[in-house]
C-alpha positions, 0 to 999 in steps of 0.5 A: 488499529482499525483496518478499513480496507486491503487489497491485494496487487493485480499481478503479485499476490504477496504484495498487499496494501492496507488502509488503516485509521492511521495511514497506508501499509504495504506487505511484500510476504502476503501479510506476515510483515508490514511497513508503513508507507509514510513518505508524502502521505500525512497520518490520516485515515485510509478509507478505500484503495484502488489499483489502477490496471494500466497505469500501475498506480496506487490511488488512496483515498482519505477521509476528508483530506485528499486523494493520493497517487502513489505513481507506478507501483511495478517496482513494489511488484518485483521487490521481494522480502529478502531485499529487506534483509539487513546484514 
């Protein structure tokens, strides 16, 4: 898979976003594990990512489709990998 862009969160250096040829991914542990963010976003090439510093929105630029906005990522900024462990 081709990774086109990687962005680090402005406040939480463990939170990374990656735009790939086949969608958007996020990591809560500085890239050790990745989750596909697919809800509401078609499987398209993500060419660029910007985190708005005031609104805390993730702006996703796709190839030939549109611009998507993941509104207010503060919940992801405060989420820790331990929350994903299933018991």
